[in-house]
N, C-alpha and C positions, 0 to 999 in steps of 0.2 A: 154364370161365365167359368171357364172354365181355370184351374189353377196355371199358372206362370209355369210352377215347376214342372207341369205334364207338357207344354208346350214342346213340338220336336225344334230341334239345335238347329235344322236347316229343312229350307221349305225349295221343294221343284217348281219354278216359273215355268212357263209355257214356250216351249220352244215360237219364236216368230219372226215375220219378216220383215226390217229395218225398209221404210221409206226412205231412198235418197231424197233428201234436199237440196242438195246443190252439188255439182262437180266441178272441179276447178283446179288450176293449176298449181296453187300453193294453198294449203289450209293453214291458219296460223290460230293453235288455241290459250288462249290467256290475252286480253288488251290492258294488261299493266303495260312499264316503260317499256319494258324488251319487248312483248306483242306489237302492241302499236306500232313500233319502230320497225319492226320486222314486215307487218302487213304493209305501210307505207313502201319502205322500200323497194317490195317486191311488186307491189301496183306500178310504182314508179318505175320500173325498169322492165315496164313490158307484162308480165304475167296478171294473170284472171286468177285473182286472190280473195279467199273469204276468210274475215276475222270473227271468230265465236269468241264470246266474252258472257260470263255467269251473272253479272252484276249491269246494272241499266247506265252503266256510264263508264270509260275507258280513265286508263291513270291509272289504277292501282294502287302501290303503297303511295303513290306521289298525288293520290287524289282522293279517294275513298280512304286509304290510310292516314290519308292526314300527314304523312311524314313529308313536310314542303321544304326540307331543305336538299338543296342542287350543291353538294359539294366539289368544289377544284376542279375547275376544267382549263385552269392554267397550273403552272409548276412553281413559280417564284419568277419567270423572267416574265418580258410583255407576250409569250406565244402561248396559245391554247394548246393544248395537247388531248382534250376531248372538244370534238366541235360538229359536224354535223348534224343529224335532227336534234340532238340535244341544244346545242347554240338557235338551233330555230325555234325549240320552244320560247326562249327565253326574247326571242328577235321578236313571235307572237305578242309575248304578254307583257309586253313595253308600251305598246299604243294602248293596251287595255288597263294600265296601270296594276297590272297583275304580278309585278315583281318589283323585289329591292336585291340592286344591286351594284359593284363597282362601277363606273363608266369605264370604257375600252381606256381612255388614257393616264387612267390610275392604276392599271393592271402589272404586277410588276414593279412599283414603285416603291418609294422606303422615303419619300417625304413625309416629315414630322406631320403636316398639317392633314395630308391626307391619312396618314395612320392615325391620327386624332379622332378624322371623320368619322372613316369605317371598321375601324378597331372595334367599336362597341356591339360590332354585328359579330358574333361566332363564326370562327371559319373562315372570315373576308382577310383577315390577316395573319401571318404565320411565319415566326425568324422574322421579324420587321419587314416582310415584303406584303405588298397587297395582293391576292388571288383571287380570281374569279370564280366567286361561288356565288349560290344564289338563296332566296327565299321567294316561294311562287304563293299565288294566291288558288287554292284547291280548284274552286268552284271556277274563275277563270279558265284554269288548266282544262277543266273537263270540255270548254269549249274550242279551246285550240286544238285539242288532240280528236275533237270531231271533226272539225275544219278538216286537219289533216286528212284523216283516213277517208272521208268523202271525194274530197278535191280529186285525191289520187285514185279514185274509182272502186276503192276494196268494198264488196258485200260484208256490210258492218251486221252480226246478230248479236244484238244485245238480252240479255236476260234466257241465254241458253248456254246451259252448264256442259263443257266438253268431257266426258267422264268414261271413254274407254276407246283404244286402240282397236281398229279392227286390220287384221293382219290376212296375208296370202301364205303363207310360209314364215319366212324372217323378214318379209318385206312389209311395209305400212301403205294400206291403199288409203285409208280414210279413218275417220273419227266417228264414232257414236256419241250425240249430245241429248241432253234431255231440258225441255221446254213446256210451257202451256200447252206445246201443240202435243205432247207428247214425246215418245224417243225415234229419234230419225239418226239419218245418217248422211255426213258432208264427206265425198270422195275426193283424194289429190292426188297428183304426183309426188309432189312434197311436203309433207306435213312438218310444222314449226312447234314442236311443245316449249308454248311461254306460261306454263301454268305456275313456276315457280318452286310447286312441290315434285314437278315432272310426273304429271298424273298419268300424260300418255305414254311417255319412256317405260315407265314401272308396267302399267297394264299391258304395252309392247315385246314386255319382255328383255330388254335394255340391261345392262350388269349396272348396276347403281349400287351406292353404298349410303348407309342413314345413320350412321353414327354420329353423333355431337360430342361437343366438350363442352361439358357444365361453366368451365371457365371462359368460353369464347362468348361474344356479343350474338352469336350464329345460334347459338340453344337457345337464345330466352324470348319468350312471346311479348307483347305488347299490345296495348290500347291509348290508343294518343287521345289528348282531348284538349280543346282550347279553349282561355279564357278570355271573356272580354269586359270592353270598359276599365281597362287601368290604366294608367297614370305611368305611362312607360318611361320618362324622365326621370321621377318621382323615384320610382323603383330603379332604376338605374344610377342613381346617384347614392342609393343605400348600399347596393351592388357591389358596388367599386369596380375596379379596373379586373377585364378577364383575362383567363387564361385558359391553355389549351392543354390537355394531358390526352396518354392515349388510352385511357379508357372510360370514362364516361362524358368526359366534358365539361364539369363541373366548375365553377370561377368561383371568384374571391381568393383573399388572404386568409389562411388559416386563424388568424386572428379577430377578421372583420366580424360586425355586429351579423353579418350574412351569414356567411360561415357557419359561427355556430348555431344560429337558427336550423340552418342545413342539417350539422348533424342531431339538434334535437328532431326534428321533422325522419329524419332514417332512422332515428331510436320508436319514432310512433310507429313505422312503417309507410310513410307517405312517397310521393313523390317529388323531383326535386330538382331536377333537369328542366329548366324553362327555356325557350327558344323562341327567339325575335318572328316575326311576319311580315309582310308588306303593309299592314296595319299597325300603327304607333298605338292604336289603344285594343293590339289582340296581342298574346304570347299562347304557344302550344307547349302542353309538356309530355317530352319523353318518356320512356319510363322501360322495367326488364321485370318481366315476371318468369323466373327461372321454373325448372325442374317438371314440364308440362310440353305435351307433344302438341304440332300444328295438325297432325293426320288422326289426331284421337278425337272421337268427338266430345267425350265426358273431358277431356284436358282444355278442350277449344269455349264449351259451356261453362266450366270453374273459371277458367280468364275474363269471360263475360263479366260475370258475376261478382269475383272477388277485387277485380281491376276496378269497377265503378264503387263499390264501397271505399276503396282508398283513393280514387279521386276526389269524393265528397270530404273525406279528411284530408287531403291534403288543401281543397279550397278553400274549407273553414280555417286551414291553419293558415294560409297566407292572408285571407281577409282577416283574420285577427291581430297576425304581426311583420305583415311584412307590408310596409308604406308605398303606396300605387295599389292597392288591391282591395282599400278599403270598400269600394262601392263596384266593385267587380262581380261578373257572372260568370256560370258556366256555358260557354255559346254552343260546346256541342262535343260530341265523342264519333270517332272515326267511325264509318259504316265496315270497314274492313279489318279484321284483325291485323297485327302487325307480325307478319311471320316472317326470321331474319335466317332460318335454316332449317332443310329437312331432309329430302335424298338429294342425291348429287350423282350426275350422270359418270359411270366409269366409260369415257371415251379414249377415241386414239390415241391423247394425248391427256394426262394428268399433270397439270399444271403443279407446283408444287411451293412451297414458301420461301427454299432456298433458289428458285430460280427466279421467284419475286425481288427480294430480297439484292440479286444481284443483278439483277434488270436483265435478265438472257432475252436478246431476239432471235427471234424464228422466221424463217423464210415464209412460213403462213401468218406473221402478225396479223390481226384485225383490229385490234384497238392498243391504243394508251391509257395509260392512268400514271398521276402523277403520286407520289407519295402525299399521307394523309396529314401528318403532323410535321414536317420539314420540308425545306423546300428542295427542289431537286439537286442532285449533285455526283459529283462521281462515284461518293461514298453511298447515296441513297439515291440511286437513280429512278427514273421512270419504270412505271411497268409494263409489262407486255402480254397480251392475249392473245395464245393462237388460235386459229381457224379448228383444230384439230379438238379443241375441249370442247366444242359444239358438234362432235360429231360420234355417235354410235359407234362401239367396237361392232355389235352383233345383231344391227336393226338397218335394213337399209332402206332407203325413202326417208329417211326422218333427221331433222336438225334440234338441237335445242338452243334456246337464247333464256337468259338470266342467272336467278341465283343456284340454278341448280344444273350450272354448267360443270365440267369435269375437273375437278381442282381439290386436293387435298384438304384435309380442316383448316388449316392456318390460311391457306391462299385463299379460300373460298370466302371465309372472314373479314378477309383485309377487302377482298372485291366485289362483295355482293349490294354494293350500293347501286343508288337509282344510275348515276352516269354511267360508270361501267355495263349496266344492263340496258340502257338505252344502245350504246355502241355495240355490244354483243346482239343483238336484235337486230340494227340496223345491217350488219354483215353476215347475220344469218338469212334476212331475207333477201339480198342480195344476191347470194349464193342459191339461195332457192330458186330466184328468176334465173339464174345462168343456166341450173340446171334443169328446168322448163324447157329453155330455149334450146340448148344443145342436146337434150334427149340422154345426159348422165345422170348417175349415184351423185349427192352430197359429197362422198369421199373420193371423187374423179376431178372434183372442180379443179380448173387450172388456179393453183394458188397467185400465181402472177396479173392474169385476169383480172379474178378478185378484188385483189388489191389496188389496180388501177381503176375500177369502176368503185372504188371506197372512196379512193384520195378524189375523184372528180367531183362524187357527192359532198366533198369537204369535209372530210377525216383526216386529220392528220396523223400520217404513218410513219415508221423510220425505215430508212433501205437495210435492205434486209440483210444479211452478212453473207 
């Protein structure tokens, strides 16, 4: 066997012809929250649509990633500011007993009895008002998303990894994907990059920014895990009243027994953020792993190994020290690594932190999102996402949806949660269908027509200035 040091640094692959697996009007790459919403919206608006997903299920972080919190679809009033397909998820999960959320007549309420009832779920109560947030069952959500995709007529390709843009000059004409059938191509009039990491727009040569701020949530990886067979009432009584902060959303008084245990577990290097689920006997542990990149194989491998070591430490600590966990067991770990930030598109508009804080309105606003840690007010207004943040500057025929949208670091960190990604996906898919129908490029779409279609799909939007 040759010494590895003598191996060439590069190997020339033979030139080959790619078989065209399918041609469509709209091709969506990535079946996470943004990608599913984009594909369903495109198909419902009449476009022949293909959805490419590397795993054997849909939902991305919301299912395979076990990030089962759907935070803040309302803003402290009784109105929803995110609805559309995101609301449809919850509506379809309800008869399957796959969601826990406040009922419609409780949204916006400050009634003490309702606050007492729903305040034990983190994110359900903010500043004394009940907000519409939800915890979902990831397995039931996989089924719901399958139904939405199949019912809409999307051609679904699971176990298919979209890996490269196919270009004709500066126009994207399709994508290459790898599967058990080998490397093949799917061609389309409009391609939507919903990979999260911008894999398609990066290979297409779109302008991008991959810098990260180590202080921000979006710079940290995670491997979420669930623990079963707990006594949640016993745990809740020990933990005490929950409070919400702007950092890791930890709970309990600094003087409480639980807070002291959390401090000890932090010093040991364990994970301390427990979150509820639709089941009273199951919780999930969120976590933050700094200084690793989700674009590097070495870092991803290190994260998988080290996080599971910390998971065992954490669970042992909880079983030995925290009431309610005495007979618990590790239920599962996420099949997908928790990725919060990597490449960001440099689009026709770069959404800034200042614009978000000011609640800037745009003529092309395609989604709203309420403040996370306070109710909406003149001082802290709802935030708007412009369509132009989904459109590359220098590549034609391409749209972006999800956490790789065009924004500065802080704005992206604020808005790369599941509901805004769903909303961006629904807008991108709707626009792609309009493009295919009218024969125009994504940057040429009439904003007023796009917004009219979105509002007709139940998406709340403000009047443009």
